[in-house]
N, C-alpha and C positions, 0 to 999 in steps of 0.2 A: 925094263917093262917100266913104263908110266901110267900114273892113275889119270883118272879122268874125273873124278870127285873133286868137287870144290871143297878148300879146308872149311869145315865146321867149327873153329877156333883159332884165336890166337892167343900167342904167350909168349910173359916177360918175366923177368926176375926182379924183384924190389924187395930190397931189406930182407933176403933169403928166406924172401915168401913167393911162391909161383904164382902170377897173375894171369887169369884165363880168363877172356874176353869172347863170350858166345858170339859167332859171326851169323847165325840165324835169325829170321822174322821168328819163325814158328817151330815149335817141335814138336809133332804130331804123327810121325811114320816112322814106324819101326826101324827101317833099314837107313834112317837117317839118324834115329836116337842111341843104334847102335856102334854108329860108325861114328858119332859125338863124343861116346861113350870111352870107345877104342883110342880115337884121337887123345881127349883130355888123359886118359892112362898111360899113353906112350910120352906123351909129354913132360906129365908127374914122373916116370921114371926114368926119362932123361935129364931132369934137372938136379937131380942131386940137392931137392931142399925137404923139408920136412911138412909145412904145413901149404895150403891154397886158398886162393880166392878166386870165385869162379864168378863174374860179371856178367848178369842177364839182360843189361839195359836196353840191348837191343831186340829181345825177347817179345813179343806180345801176345804167345800164346803157347801154352806147354798142355800137351796131354799127359795122361800119365803113363805111356810109353817114357815121357822124359824125364819122371820121377823115376822110373827105374833106372835110367841111367844115372841122375845124377847119387842115386842111392848106391849102385854099382864103384860110381867113382869114391864115394864116401870111404865105402869099407877097404880100396886098395890105399887111400890116402892114410888108415888108421896106424898107429896110434896119433899118427897127427892130426891137425885141426884142418877143419873145411869152413870157411863162411862163403856167404853168399851175398853178393849185395847189388844195387838199383834192379831191384824188383818192380816191376808193375803193381796195381795194386790188386789186379784180379789173382796174380801171380801168387802174390802174400797171402792171401787170403784163403787160396786153395790148398796153400804149402800149411797153414796156420789149422784148416781143417782137418788136415790129413796129419795133424799132429808131426809134422817135420820142422817145424820152427816153432819156438814159444816167444810169448813175451813176459814170461815170469820167470825170473834168474833164479826160482828154485826148481823150476822144473826142466829135467833136461829132453832134448831133442836132437837129432842128425845131424840138424843143420844149424849152426849160427847163422841169422840174418842181420843185414846191418843197410842203412839207407845209402852210403856211399861208400867208393872204391878206398877214399881215404880212411874212413873209418872203420873199412876191415882190416887193412892194413896196420893201423892203431892197435887194433883188437890183438892182432897177432904178433905184435913187434913189442907187446909192454912189458 
């Protein structure tokens, strides 16, 4: 039986880090959000890596249901690290408002966020 749903993400492994590129423009629908969560979790579980980068460069809108999907993925990655990158200004501000990322290194947050994929990889391969 084949699936008719399009892929929500693509994956590659670079420097022993799983890089997930989200292929969606918007994450606002529960069905899509849960599908994205399940797809990322499956990719992580099959990659045999410890850390994950999630590239949100194509995502222009993310509702609260998208945040729940990312938090679920974060829990499955623990104790490894998850860095998100290429955030739009609006998504970055929403994550900061919800205290999911922080600009203050003294404060902990569920996600580490950096501007670019190269910076995310550098942070995880230091």
